[in-house]
py3Dmol code that shows the C-alpha trace and the ligand (Angstrom):
import py3Dmol

protein = """\
ATOM      1  CA  MET A   1      -5.237   4.079 -43.072  1.00  0.00           C
ATOM      2  CA  GLY A   2      -1.886   3.202 -41.546  1.00  0.00           C
ATOM      3  CA  GLN A   3      -1.895   2.040 -37.988  1.00  0.00           C
ATOM      4  CA  GLU A   4      -1.001   4.880 -35.745  1.00  0.00           C
ATOM      5  CA  LYS A   5       1.677   4.064 -33.265  1.00  0.00           C
ATOM      6  CA  ILE A   6       0.464   5.008 -29.799  1.00  0.00           C
ATOM      7  CA  LYS A   7       3.160   6.390 -27.590  1.00  0.00           C
ATOM      8  CA  ARG A   8       3.946   4.200 -24.605  1.00  0.00           C
ATOM      9  CA  PRO A   9       3.473   5.694 -21.162  1.00  0.00           C
ATOM     10  CA  SER A  10       6.727   6.285 -19.292  1.00  0.00           C
ATOM     11  CA  THR A  11       5.442   6.413 -15.694  1.00  0.00           C
ATOM     12  CA  PRO A  12       3.692   3.887 -13.435  1.00  0.00           C
ATOM     13  CA  GLU A  13       0.698   6.238 -13.193  1.00  0.00           C
ATOM     14  CA  GLY A  14       0.571   6.579 -16.987  1.00  0.00           C
ATOM     15  CA  TRP A  15       0.541   2.821 -17.464  1.00  0.00           C
ATOM     16  CA  ALA A  16      -2.054   2.322 -14.747  1.00  0.00           C
ATOM     17  CA  ALA A  17      -4.352   4.913 -16.334  1.00  0.00           C
ATOM     18  CA  ARG A  18      -3.928   3.250 -19.746  1.00  0.00           C
ATOM     19  CA  VAL A  19      -4.734  -0.270 -18.497  1.00  0.00           C
ATOM     20  CA  SER A  20      -7.463   1.023 -16.197  1.00  0.00           C
ATOM     21  CA  ALA A  21      -9.286   2.719 -19.087  1.00  0.00           C
ATOM     22  CA  VAL A  22      -9.255  -0.510 -21.115  1.00  0.00           C
ATOM     23  CA  VAL A  23     -10.595  -2.510 -18.176  1.00  0.00           C
ATOM     24  CA  LYS A  24     -13.283   0.037 -17.382  1.00  0.00           C
ATOM     25  CA  ALA A  25     -14.520   0.086 -20.970  1.00  0.00           C
ATOM     26  CA  ALA A  26     -14.545  -3.716 -21.218  1.00  0.00           C
ATOM     27  CA  ARG A  27     -16.470  -4.056 -17.953  1.00  0.00           C
ATOM     28  CA  GLU A  28     -19.061  -1.530 -19.109  1.00  0.00           C
ATOM     29  CA  ILE A  29     -19.632  -3.442 -22.356  1.00  0.00           C
ATOM     30  CA  GLN A  30     -19.958  -6.702 -20.411  1.00  0.00           C
ATOM     31  CA  LYS A  31     -22.194  -4.964 -17.854  1.00  0.00           C
ATOM     32  CA  LEU A  32     -19.951  -6.198 -15.057  1.00  0.00           C
ATOM     33  CA  PRO A  33     -18.907  -4.260 -11.965  1.00  0.00           C
ATOM     34  CA  ARG A  34     -15.640  -2.374 -12.386  1.00  0.00           C
ATOM     35  CA  PHE A  35     -14.099  -3.785  -9.176  1.00  0.00           C
ATOM     36  CA  PRO A  36     -12.246  -5.764  -8.084  1.00  0.00           C
ATOM     37  CA  ILE A  37      -9.723  -5.687 -10.908  1.00  0.00           C
ATOM     38  CA  ASP A  38      -8.818  -9.246 -11.885  1.00  0.00           C
ATOM     39  CA  VAL A  39      -5.109  -8.821 -12.549  1.00  0.00           C
ATOM     40  CA  ALA A  40      -4.512 -12.457 -13.514  1.00  0.00           C
ATOM     41  CA  ALA A  41      -6.945 -12.171 -16.448  1.00  0.00           C
ATOM     42  CA  ILE A  42      -5.965  -8.659 -17.459  1.00  0.00           C
ATOM     43  CA  ALA A  43      -2.244  -9.376 -17.495  1.00  0.00           C
ATOM     44  CA  GLN A  44      -2.713 -12.070 -20.122  1.00  0.00           C
ATOM     45  CA  ASP A  45      -5.361 -10.322 -22.265  1.00  0.00           C
ATOM     46  CA  TYR A  46      -3.682  -6.958 -22.240  1.00  0.00           C
ATOM     47  CA  SER A  47      -0.156  -8.201 -22.940  1.00  0.00           C
ATOM     48  CA  ARG A  48      -1.358 -10.443 -25.803  1.00  0.00           C
ATOM     49  CA  ASN A  49      -3.094  -7.494 -27.448  1.00  0.00           C
ATOM     50  CA  VAL A  50      -0.482  -4.829 -26.913  1.00  0.00           C
ATOM     51  CA  PHE A  51       2.738  -6.879 -26.973  1.00  0.00           C
ATOM     52  CA  PRO A  52       1.959  -9.934 -29.123  1.00  0.00           C
ATOM     53  CA  ASP A  53       5.689 -10.744 -29.379  1.00  0.00           C
ATOM     54  CA  SER A  54       6.215 -10.845 -25.613  1.00  0.00           C
ATOM     55  CA  PRO A  55       2.927 -11.778 -23.967  1.00  0.00           C
ATOM     56  CA  ILE A  56       2.330 -12.962 -20.418  1.00  0.00           C
ATOM     57  CA  THR A  57       1.173 -16.533 -20.918  1.00  0.00           C
ATOM     58  CA  LEU A  58       1.344 -17.885 -17.390  1.00  0.00           C
ATOM     59  CA  VAL A  59      -0.027 -16.575 -14.088  1.00  0.00           C
ATOM     60  CA  GLU A  60       0.353 -19.070 -11.291  1.00  0.00           C
ATOM     61  CA  GLY A  61       0.962 -19.813  -7.654  1.00  0.00           C
ATOM     62  CA  GLU A  62       4.446 -21.171  -7.103  1.00  0.00           C
ATOM     63  CA  LYS A  63       6.495 -22.403  -4.160  1.00  0.00           C
ATOM     64  CA  LEU A  64       8.646 -19.346  -3.559  1.00  0.00           C
ATOM     65  CA  GLY A  65       9.780 -20.174  -0.009  1.00  0.00           C
ATOM     66  CA  THR A  66       9.390 -17.694   2.812  1.00  0.00           C
ATOM     67  CA  LYS A  67      11.439 -14.944   1.253  1.00  0.00           C
ATOM     68  CA  PHE A  68       9.538 -14.045  -1.898  1.00  0.00           C
ATOM     69  CA  GLU A  69       6.016 -12.797  -2.438  1.00  0.00           C
ATOM     70  CA  GLY A  70       6.052 -12.798  -6.251  1.00  0.00           C
ATOM     71  CA  ALA A  71       8.169 -12.913  -9.415  1.00  0.00           C
ATOM     72  CA  LEU A  72       8.272 -11.910 -13.077  1.00  0.00           C
ATOM     73  CA  VAL A  73      10.078 -14.574 -15.079  1.00  0.00           C
ATOM     74  CA  PRO A  74      10.865 -14.917 -18.795  1.00  0.00           C
ATOM     75  CA  ASN A  75      10.069 -18.281 -20.369  1.00  0.00           C
ATOM     76  CA  PRO A  76      13.384 -20.188 -20.101  1.00  0.00           C
ATOM     77  CA  THR A  77      13.094 -21.375 -23.713  1.00  0.00           C
ATOM     78  CA  ASN A  78      13.640 -17.771 -24.763  1.00  0.00           C
ATOM     79  CA  ASN A  79      10.520 -17.588 -26.902  1.00  0.00           C
ATOM     80  CA  GLY A  80       9.650 -14.098 -25.690  1.00  0.00           C
ATOM     81  CA  GLU A  81       6.876 -15.180 -23.339  1.00  0.00           C
ATOM     82  CA  TRP A  82       6.642 -14.149 -19.694  1.00  0.00           C
ATOM     83  CA  GLY A  83       5.151 -15.612 -16.565  1.00  0.00           C
ATOM     84  CA  ILE A  84       4.099 -13.943 -13.346  1.00  0.00           C
ATOM     85  CA  PHE A  85       4.041 -15.883 -10.114  1.00  0.00           C
ATOM     86  CA  TYR A  86       2.786 -15.398  -6.593  1.00  0.00           C
ATOM     87  CA  ASN A  87       3.812 -17.329  -3.511  1.00  0.00           C
ATOM     88  CA  SER A  88       1.339 -20.216  -3.253  1.00  0.00           C
ATOM     89  CA  SER A  89       1.630 -20.288   0.542  1.00  0.00           C
ATOM     90  CA  ILE A  90      -0.180 -16.932   0.714  1.00  0.00           C
ATOM     91  CA  LYS A  91      -3.871 -17.409   1.385  1.00  0.00           C
ATOM     92  CA  SER A  92      -5.007 -13.776   1.348  1.00  0.00           C
ATOM     93  CA  LYS A  93      -6.697 -12.987  -1.986  1.00  0.00           C
ATOM     94  CA  GLY A  94      -5.874  -9.323  -1.483  1.00  0.00           C
ATOM     95  CA  ARG A  95      -2.172  -9.924  -1.028  1.00  0.00           C
ATOM     96  CA  ILE A  96      -2.112 -12.181  -4.094  1.00  0.00           C
ATOM     97  CA  ASN A  97      -3.937  -9.681  -6.294  1.00  0.00           C
ATOM     98  CA  PHE A  98      -1.695  -6.821  -5.179  1.00  0.00           C
ATOM     99  CA  THR A  99       1.388  -8.939  -5.815  1.00  0.00           C
ATOM    100  CA  LEU A 100       0.161  -9.747  -9.328  1.00  0.00           C
ATOM    101  CA  GLY A 101      -0.431  -6.040  -9.913  1.00  0.00           C
ATOM    102  CA  HIS A 102       3.116  -5.343  -8.738  1.00  0.00           C
ATOM    103  CA  GLU A 103       4.535  -7.976 -11.123  1.00  0.00           C
ATOM    104  CA  LEU A 104       2.449  -6.630 -14.020  1.00  0.00           C
ATOM    105  CA  GLY A 105       4.003  -3.269 -13.182  1.00  0.00           C
ATOM    106  CA  HIS A 106       7.486  -4.779 -13.528  1.00  0.00           C
ATOM    107  CA  TYR A 107       6.432  -6.332 -16.840  1.00  0.00           C
ATOM    108  CA  LEU A 108       5.182  -3.060 -18.314  1.00  0.00           C
ATOM    109  CA  LEU A 109       7.897  -0.824 -16.891  1.00  0.00           C
ATOM    110  CA  HIS A 110      11.027  -2.904 -16.419  1.00  0.00           C
ATOM    111  CA  ARG A 111      11.079  -6.106 -18.462  1.00  0.00           C
ATOM    112  CA  GLU A 112      13.185  -4.546 -21.187  1.00  0.00           C
ATOM    113  CA  ASN A 113      15.875  -3.389 -18.745  1.00  0.00           C
ATOM    114  CA  SER A 114      17.164  -6.927 -18.447  1.00  0.00           C
ATOM    115  CA  SER A 115      16.061 -10.391 -19.405  1.00  0.00           C
ATOM    116  CA  ASN A 116      16.654 -11.691 -15.884  1.00  0.00           C
ATOM    117  CA  PRO A 117      13.768 -12.746 -13.684  1.00  0.00           C
ATOM    118  CA  ILE A 118      12.688 -10.268 -11.011  1.00  0.00           C
ATOM    119  CA  PHE A 119      11.986 -11.805  -7.602  1.00  0.00           C
ATOM    120  CA  CYS A 120      10.127  -9.653  -5.090  1.00  0.00           C
ATOM    121  CA  SER A 121      10.113  -9.939  -1.307  1.00  0.00           C
ATOM    122  CA  ARG A 122       7.367  -8.956   1.102  1.00  0.00           C
ATOM    123  CA  ARG A 123       9.371  -5.868   1.916  1.00  0.00           C
ATOM    124  CA  ASP A 124       9.419  -4.933  -1.763  1.00  0.00           C
ATOM    125  CA  MET A 125       5.604  -4.793  -1.681  1.00  0.00           C
ATOM    126  CA  TRP A 126       5.899  -2.129   0.998  1.00  0.00           C
ATOM    127  CA  ALA A 127       8.496   0.023  -0.729  1.00  0.00           C
ATOM    128  CA  TRP A 128       6.899   3.361  -1.444  1.00  0.00           C
ATOM    129  CA  ASP A 129       9.954   5.537  -1.316  1.00  0.00           C
ATOM    130  CA  SER A 130      12.443   5.349  -4.137  1.00  0.00           C
ATOM    131  CA  GLU A 131      15.186   5.521  -1.518  1.00  0.00           C
ATOM    132  CA  TYR A 132      14.532   1.842  -0.888  1.00  0.00           C
ATOM    133  CA  GLY A 133      14.480   0.614  -4.454  1.00  0.00           C
ATOM    134  CA  LYS A 134      13.317   2.609  -7.430  1.00  0.00           C
ATOM    135  CA  ILE A 135      11.832  -0.200  -9.472  1.00  0.00           C
ATOM    136  CA  GLU A 136      10.043  -1.684  -6.451  1.00  0.00           C
ATOM    137  CA  ALA A 137       8.468   1.644  -5.599  1.00  0.00           C
ATOM    138  CA  GLU A 138       7.426   2.049  -9.248  1.00  0.00           C
ATOM    139  CA  ALA A 139       5.834  -1.400  -9.355  1.00  0.00           C
ATOM    140  CA  ASN A 140       3.882  -0.561  -6.198  1.00  0.00           C
ATOM    141  CA  ARG A 141       2.713   2.783  -7.535  1.00  0.00           C
ATOM    142  CA  PHE A 142       1.470   1.001 -10.648  1.00  0.00           C
ATOM    143  CA  ALA A 143      -0.374  -1.710  -8.672  1.00  0.00           C
ATOM    144  CA  SER A 144      -1.896   0.790  -6.265  1.00  0.00           C
ATOM    145  CA  GLN A 145      -3.116   3.033  -9.062  1.00  0.00           C
ATOM    146  CA  LEU A 146      -4.449   0.168 -11.193  1.00  0.00           C
ATOM    147  CA  LEU A 147      -6.294  -1.621  -8.387  1.00  0.00           C
ATOM    148  CA  MET A 148      -7.522   1.482  -6.547  1.00  0.00           C
ATOM    149  CA  PRO A 149      -7.989   4.214  -9.167  1.00  0.00           C
ATOM    150  CA  PRO A 150      -7.972   7.645  -7.528  1.00  0.00           C
ATOM    151  CA  ASP A 151     -11.417   8.677  -8.837  1.00  0.00           C
ATOM    152  CA  ASP A 152     -13.130   5.794  -7.076  1.00  0.00           C
ATOM    153  CA  PHE A 153     -10.842   5.703  -4.036  1.00  0.00           C
ATOM    154  CA  ARG A 154     -11.560   9.344  -3.193  1.00  0.00           C
ATOM    155  CA  VAL A 155     -15.300   8.710  -3.278  1.00  0.00           C
ATOM    156  CA  GLN A 156     -14.954   5.638  -1.049  1.00  0.00           C
ATOM    157  CA  THR A 157     -12.883   7.473   1.567  1.00  0.00           C
ATOM    158  CA  SER A 158     -14.567  10.893   1.456  1.00  0.00           C
ATOM    159  CA  GLU A 159     -16.188  10.295   4.873  1.00  0.00           C
ATOM    160  CA  PHE A 160     -12.960   9.225   6.577  1.00  0.00           C
ATOM    161  CA  ARG A 161     -12.299  11.645   9.421  1.00  0.00           C
ATOM    162  CA  ARG A 162     -10.464   9.592  12.008  1.00  0.00           C
ATOM    163  CA  PRO A 163     -10.534   6.160  10.404  1.00  0.00           C
ATOM    164  CA  THR A 164      -9.787   2.887  12.146  1.00  0.00           C
ATOM    165  CA  LEU A 165      -8.223  -0.079  10.370  1.00  0.00           C
ATOM    166  CA  ALA A 166     -11.634  -1.775  10.546  1.00  0.00           C
ATOM    167  CA  GLN A 167     -12.948   0.936   8.222  1.00  0.00           C
ATOM    168  CA  PHE A 168     -10.441  -0.152   5.590  1.00  0.00           C
ATOM    169  CA  GLU A 169     -11.747  -3.705   5.530  1.00  0.00           C
ATOM    170  CA  PRO A 170     -14.576  -2.946   3.044  1.00  0.00           C
ATOM    171  CA  LEU A 171     -11.970  -1.307   0.792  1.00  0.00           C
ATOM    172  CA  ARG A 172      -9.746  -4.356   0.998  1.00  0.00           C
ATOM    173  CA  ASP A 173     -12.709  -6.404  -0.236  1.00  0.00           C
ATOM    174  CA  ARG A 174     -13.901  -3.913  -2.856  1.00  0.00           C
ATOM    175  CA  TYR A 175     -10.502  -3.667  -4.537  1.00  0.00           C
ATOM    176  CA  GLU A 176      -9.144  -7.061  -3.526  1.00  0.00           C
ATOM    177  CA  VAL A 177      -5.913  -5.657  -2.142  1.00  0.00           C
ATOM    178  CA  SER A 178      -4.053  -6.109   1.122  1.00  0.00           C
ATOM    179  CA  LEU A 179      -5.245  -3.945   3.993  1.00  0.00           C
ATOM    180  CA  THR A 180      -1.770  -2.423   4.103  1.00  0.00           C
ATOM    181  CA  ALA A 181      -2.019  -1.372   0.450  1.00  0.00           C
ATOM    182  CA  ALA A 182      -5.386   0.313   1.034  1.00  0.00           C
ATOM    183  CA  VAL A 183      -4.059   2.184   4.079  1.00  0.00           C
ATOM    184  CA  LEU A 184      -0.929   3.299   2.226  1.00  0.00           C
ATOM    185  CA  LYS A 185      -3.124   4.582  -0.611  1.00  0.00           C
ATOM    186  CA  TRP A 186      -5.184   6.641   1.826  1.00  0.00           C
ATOM    187  CA  LEU A 187      -2.047   8.010   3.508  1.00  0.00           C
ATOM    188  CA  GLU A 188      -0.833   9.138   0.117  1.00  0.00           C
ATOM    189  CA  ILE A 189      -3.882  11.322  -0.567  1.00  0.00           C
ATOM    190  CA  THR A 190      -5.251  12.326   2.840  1.00  0.00           C
ATOM    191  CA  THR A 191      -4.988  15.798   4.335  1.00  0.00           C
ATOM    192  CA  ARG A 192      -4.994  14.202   7.815  1.00  0.00           C
ATOM    193  CA  ARG A 193      -1.865  13.760   9.904  1.00  0.00           C
ATOM    194  CA  ALA A 194      -1.635   9.974  10.043  1.00  0.00           C
ATOM    195  CA  MET A 195       0.844   7.102   9.928  1.00  0.00           C
ATOM    196  CA  ILE A 196       0.990   3.349   9.464  1.00  0.00           C
ATOM    197  CA  VAL A 197       3.386   1.485  11.747  1.00  0.00           C
ATOM    198  CA  VAL A 198       4.245  -2.140  11.031  1.00  0.00           C
ATOM    199  CA  SER A 199       5.968  -3.855  13.942  1.00  0.00           C
ATOM    200  CA  LYS A 200       7.402  -7.204  14.886  1.00  0.00           C
ATOM    201  CA  ASP A 201       8.501  -8.633  18.249  1.00  0.00           C
ATOM    202  CA  GLY A 202       8.017  -5.290  19.993  1.00  0.00           C
ATOM    203  CA  PHE A 203      10.016  -3.221  17.505  1.00  0.00           C
ATOM    204  CA  ILE A 204       8.976  -0.962  14.644  1.00  0.00           C
ATOM    205  CA  ASP A 205       9.817  -2.647  11.361  1.00  0.00           C
ATOM    206  CA  TRP A 206       8.768   0.225   9.125  1.00  0.00           C
ATOM    207  CA  SER A 207       6.357   3.128   9.088  1.00  0.00           C
ATOM    208  CA  TRP A 208       4.936   5.594   6.617  1.00  0.00           C
ATOM    209  CA  SER A 209       3.626   9.084   7.400  1.00  0.00           C
ATOM    210  CA  SER A 210       1.072  11.022   5.357  1.00  0.00           C
ATOM    211  CA  PRO A 211       2.608  14.134   3.762  1.00  0.00           C
ATOM    212  CA  PRO A 212       0.911  16.523   6.265  1.00  0.00           C
ATOM    213  CA  LEU A 213       2.274  14.497   9.218  1.00  0.00           C
ATOM    214  CA  LEU A 214       5.731  14.330   7.680  1.00  0.00           C
ATOM    215  CA  LYS A 215       5.615  18.081   7.157  1.00  0.00           C
ATOM    216  CA  SER A 216       5.020  18.593  10.869  1.00  0.00           C
ATOM    217  CA  GLY A 217       8.157  16.565  11.560  1.00  0.00           C
ATOM    218  CA  VAL A 218       6.563  13.341  12.855  1.00  0.00           C
ATOM    219  CA  TYR A 219       8.096  10.114  11.533  1.00  0.00           C
ATOM    220  CA  PHE A 220      10.191   7.155  12.679  1.00  0.00           C
ATOM    221  CA  LYS A 221      13.558   6.321  11.160  1.00  0.00           C
ATOM    222  CA  ALA A 222      13.022   2.618  11.715  1.00  0.00           C
ATOM    223  CA  ARG A 223      15.254   1.577   8.814  1.00  0.00           C
ATOM    224  CA  GLN A 224      18.215   3.375  10.309  1.00  0.00           C
ATOM    225  CA  GLN A 225      17.628   2.737  14.017  1.00  0.00           C
ATOM    226  CA  THR A 226      16.115   0.113  16.274  1.00  0.00           C
ATOM    227  CA  ILE A 227      12.956   1.647  17.701  1.00  0.00           C
ATOM    228  CA  PRO A 228      10.942  -0.223  20.341  1.00  0.00           C
ATOM    229  CA  LEU A 229       7.162   0.130  20.338  1.00  0.00           C
ATOM    230  CA  PRO A 230       5.809   2.386  23.106  1.00  0.00           C
ATOM    231  CA  ALA A 231       5.013   0.018  25.993  1.00  0.00           C
ATOM    232  CA  ALA A 232       1.438   1.294  26.297  1.00  0.00           C
ATOM    233  CA  SER A 233       0.670   1.053  22.573  1.00  0.00           C
ATOM    234  CA  LEU A 234      -1.946  -1.454  21.430  1.00  0.00           C
ATOM    235  CA  ALA A 235       0.626  -2.994  19.104  1.00  0.00           C
ATOM    236  CA  ALA A 236       2.883  -3.736  22.105  1.00  0.00           C
ATOM    237  CA  LEU A 237       0.002  -5.036  24.242  1.00  0.00           C
ATOM    238  CA  GLY A 238      -0.718  -7.665  21.590  1.00  0.00           C
ATOM    239  CA  PRO A 239      -3.876  -9.393  20.340  1.00  0.00           C
ATOM    240  CA  LYS A 240      -5.066 -10.183  23.868  1.00  0.00           C
ATOM    241  CA  ALA A 241      -5.630  -6.510  24.720  1.00  0.00           C
ATOM    242  CA  ALA A 242      -9.228  -5.608  25.487  1.00  0.00           C
ATOM    243  CA  THR A 243      -9.597  -3.208  22.588  1.00  0.00           C
ATOM    244  CA  SER A 244      -8.329  -2.733  19.051  1.00  0.00           C
ATOM    245  CA  GLU A 245      -8.693   1.053  19.049  1.00  0.00           C
ATOM    246  CA  PHE A 246      -7.751   3.654  21.626  1.00  0.00           C
ATOM    247  CA  LEU A 247      -7.130   7.358  21.977  1.00  0.00           C
ATOM    248  CA  HIS A 248      -3.796   7.538  23.776  1.00  0.00           C
ATOM    249  CA  PRO A 249      -2.943  10.668  25.764  1.00  0.00           C
ATOM    250  CA  ALA A 250       0.195  12.608  24.922  1.00  0.00           C
ATOM    251  CA  GLY A 251       3.274  10.670  26.013  1.00  0.00           C
ATOM    252  CA  VAL A 252       2.537   7.296  24.426  1.00  0.00           C
ATOM    253  CA  TRP A 253       3.160   7.575  20.692  1.00  0.00           C
ATOM    254  CA  ASN A 254       4.143  11.186  20.774  1.00  0.00           C
ATOM    255  CA  GLY A 255       5.441  13.266  23.666  1.00  0.00           C
ATOM    256  CA  ARG A 256       3.277  16.265  22.923  1.00  0.00           C
ATOM    257  CA  GLU A 257       0.141  14.961  21.248  1.00  0.00           C
ATOM    258  CA  PRO A 258      -2.648  12.494  21.898  1.00  0.00           C
ATOM    259  CA  VAL A 259      -2.716   9.832  19.188  1.00  0.00           C
ATOM    260  CA  PHE A 260      -5.604   7.630  18.082  1.00  0.00           C
ATOM    261  CA  GLU A 261      -4.364   4.096  17.397  1.00  0.00           C
ATOM    262  CA  SER A 262      -6.158   1.160  15.827  1.00  0.00           C
ATOM    263  CA  VAL A 263      -4.406  -2.151  15.394  1.00  0.00           C
ATOM    264  CA  ILE A 264      -4.734  -5.525  13.656  1.00  0.00           C
ATOM    265  CA  PHE A 265      -2.609  -8.627  14.033  1.00  0.00           C
ATOM    266  CA  ALA A 266      -4.133 -10.744  11.300  1.00  0.00           C
ATOM    267  CA  GLU A 267      -2.752  -9.743   7.932  1.00  0.00           C
ATOM    268  CA  TYR A 268       0.776 -10.984   8.467  1.00  0.00           C
ATOM    269  CA  HIS A 269       0.861 -13.558  11.224  1.00  0.00           C
ATOM    270  CA  ASP A 270       4.114 -12.316  12.733  1.00  0.00           C
ATOM    271  CA  MET A 271       3.443  -8.594  12.505  1.00  0.00           C
ATOM    272  CA  ALA A 272       1.189  -5.955  14.013  1.00  0.00           C
ATOM    273  CA  ILE A 273      -0.181  -3.137  11.901  1.00  0.00           C
ATOM    274  CA  SER A 274      -1.144   0.116  13.628  1.00  0.00           C
ATOM    275  CA  LEU A 275      -2.860   3.095  12.085  1.00  0.00           C
ATOM    276  CA  LEU A 276      -2.085   6.274  14.020  1.00  0.00           C
ATOM    277  CA  VAL A 277      -4.181   9.393  13.559  1.00  0.00           C
ATOM    278  CA  TYR A 278      -2.811  12.590  15.064  1.00  0.00           C
ATOM    279  CA  PRO A 279      -4.701  15.815  15.828  1.00  0.00           C
ATOM    280  CA  ALA A 280      -5.583  17.863  12.768  1.00  0.00           C
ATOM    281  CA  GLU A 281      -2.902  20.411  13.497  1.00  0.00           C
ATOM    282  CA  GLY A 282       0.500  19.672  14.971  1.00  0.00           C
ATOM    283  CA  PRO A 283       1.902  21.537  17.935  1.00  0.00           C
ATOM    284  CA  ASN A 284       3.636  24.724  16.977  1.00  0.00           C
ATOM    285  CA  ARG A 285       7.294  23.867  16.951  1.00  0.00           C
ATOM    286  CA  TRP A 286       8.281  27.444  17.733  1.00  0.00           C
ATOM    287  CA  SER A 287       6.265  27.678  20.899  1.00  0.00           C
ATOM    288  CA  ASN A 288       8.501  25.410  23.027  1.00  0.00           C
ATOM    289  CA  GLU A 289       9.237  28.248  25.396  1.00  0.00           C
ATOM    290  CA  LEU A 290       5.613  28.722  26.360  1.00  0.00           C
ATOM    291  CA  ASP A 291       5.060  27.057  29.691  1.00  0.00           C
ATOM    292  CA  GLU A 292       1.362  26.440  29.145  1.00  0.00           C
ATOM    293  CA  GLU A 293       0.569  22.939  27.989  1.00  0.00           C
ATOM    294  CA  PRO A 294      -2.481  22.910  25.744  1.00  0.00           C
ATOM    295  CA  ALA A 295      -5.573  21.839  27.651  1.00  0.00           C
ATOM    296  CA  LEU A 296      -6.378  18.201  27.034  1.00  0.00           C
ATOM    297  CA  GLU A 297      -9.988  18.950  26.044  1.00  0.00           C
ATOM    298  CA  ASP A 298      -8.815  21.284  23.330  1.00  0.00           C
ATOM    299  CA  THR A 299      -6.581  18.657  21.857  1.00  0.00           C
ATOM    300  CA  PHE A 300      -9.337  16.080  21.934  1.00  0.00           C
ATOM    301  CA  GLU A 301     -11.626  18.558  20.259  1.00  0.00           C
ATOM    302  CA  ARG A 302      -9.258  18.915  17.402  1.00  0.00           C
ATOM    303  CA  PHE A 303      -9.931  15.296  16.537  1.00  0.00           C
ATOM    304  CA  GLN A 304     -13.543  16.128  15.888  1.00  0.00           C
ATOM    305  CA  ARG A 305     -12.794  18.579  13.131  1.00  0.00           C
TER     306      ARG A 305
END
"""
ligand_1 = """\
1
ZN
Zn 9.116 -6.178 -7.289
"""
view = py3Dmol.view(width=600, height=400)
view.addModel(protein, "pdb")
view.setStyle({"model": 0}, {"cartoon": {"style": "trace"}})
view.addModel(ligand_1, "xyz")
view.setStyle({"model": 1}, {"stick": {}})
view.zoomTo()
view.show()
C-alpha cells in the first residue's frame, strides 16, 4: 500500500492538536503522566519523524542577552537542520518550557517563510493579538494549546469563580508554563469579566481583557498611551503591602465598579502582574442618567455568583 500523504495543518490550533495527540498516545503506552509536556524532547522526536529532511537537532540554553527570550535558528552549514534556543539566564522552568513551545510553533508554522533565524523577545511571548505581530501571536497560540490542551485546562479551572493568582500556581506547575501564560489561557476561555495587567515602575505596560470584559467596554490602551497604575492598587503599593489580594471599592481600578485584585511581583523581577476580576455583570452603559448608584452590598453580592 502506498504511503498516504497526510495533509499538514494550517493553523496553530491544528498543529497543536496534531502534536498533542501523538504525545498523549506515547505517554499512555509508556504509562507516564500526560503533563507536563516536555517540549525539548518532543521537538526533536516529532521533527525527526515528520520532517526527516529538516529536523530539530539542537535544543539548548544560550546567552541571548537581555532582549531575547528564545530563537529558532537554521544550522549555519545549511544542512537543513534547525536549533531552538532559550535564554540561559532565565531560571523559571515554566518560562523556558513556554518559550520552547513558542519556538516549536515557529518551526512548524513559519520556518518555510524564510531561512532567516527568528529571535523572540519577552514581549513577543505576550503577544496574543495579531495587531502586534501575526507570527508571534500564532506561535503563542500554538504553545498555549500544546502545553495546556483545552480538554484538560477546562477541567482544572472548572471551580474558578473569582480566582486569585495564587490559584494559578498549581497550573503553572502542572503544565510547566509561566504563570502569565496560564492566566492568559484562562482569560481566553472564561465567561468571567477579568483582566491581566502587567506593570512596571508604576505604569501599565500591557493588559489583556477576557472577551466578556472587553464586550462591556473595559480595557486599557496601554500600547497607545501612558497609563499610570491607580495609586491605591496593590500593584502600585508594591511587594511590601500587607496583602496580595484585595476587593477594591469602585473608584480604584474602575470608576463605577468594585474590582478584586490579586498581585505577584515574582515572575519577572522588574514587573508586577495583577489579575483583576470584575463583577459578573457590567454596569448598564445606558443608565448613566439614573441618579441612583447601585448599593455597594448588591455589587459585592454579584461577586458571589
Ligand atoms: Zn517568536
